[in-house]
C-alpha positions, 0 to 999 in steps of 0.5 A, a space after each residue: 669940405 668943398 664940393 671938389 674935396 667931397 668929389 675927390 674923396 668919393 673918387 679916392 674911396 672908389 679907387 681904393 674899392 671902399 664902396 661903403 666909404 664912398 656911399 658915406 659921401 652921398 646923400 640919402 636921396 642921391 640921383 646917379 645916372 649913367 646916361 646911356 644906361 639909366 638912372 637910380 636913386 639912393 646909395 643902396 641902388 648905386 652901390 649895387 650897380 657899382 659893386 660888379 665893376 669896382 670890387 672885382 679883380 684888378 685896379 680901379 682908377 679914375 684918371 682925371 684929365 680935366 676938372 672944374 668946380 665951384 661951390 656946389 658943382 664939379 665937372 670932370 673929363 676922365 678915363 675910368 679904368 677897371 676890370 670887369 668880366 676879366 676884361 680891362 676897360 679904359 673908358 672916356 667919361 664926362 662926369 657931373 657932380 652936385 654937392 650939398 652939405 658935404 654930400 653928393 646929391 647928383 652924379 651923372 656920367 656921360 660915356 659911349 656905351 658902344 665903346 664900353 660894349 666893344 671893350 667887354 667883348 675884347 674888341 678895340 
C-alpha cells in the first residue's frame, strides 16, 4: 500500500469503530501525539487513549477537507466528528502521519484544546 492508502485504511477502521484493525496498521513503536495534550508510544497506549472517544455511542467521522501525501508522509486538514460523554464534537484538526513498510510510525494531531473543552461542556 502507499502511505496514503495506509492512512486512509486506518481512518476508515476508526470510523467503523474497528480499533483493533486500526492498530494493525500502526508500527509496534508508533508515536502518537495530540499536541495540546501529550504523546504516547505503542499501539496499546494509543488504543487505550482512543477507545473512550471512538467506541462510544454515535457515529465517528473524519471529514477530510484537504489531504496531501508523498511516499512516506500524509498530511490532512479535517473535521473529526464523534460523541463523547453524550456531547457531539466537531473538531477542526490538522494531522501528520509518517508511514514505513505499510505501517504508521508517527501520528501527530494539532487542534485547539480550548475548543474541545468548550464542546465537552456544551458551549459553542
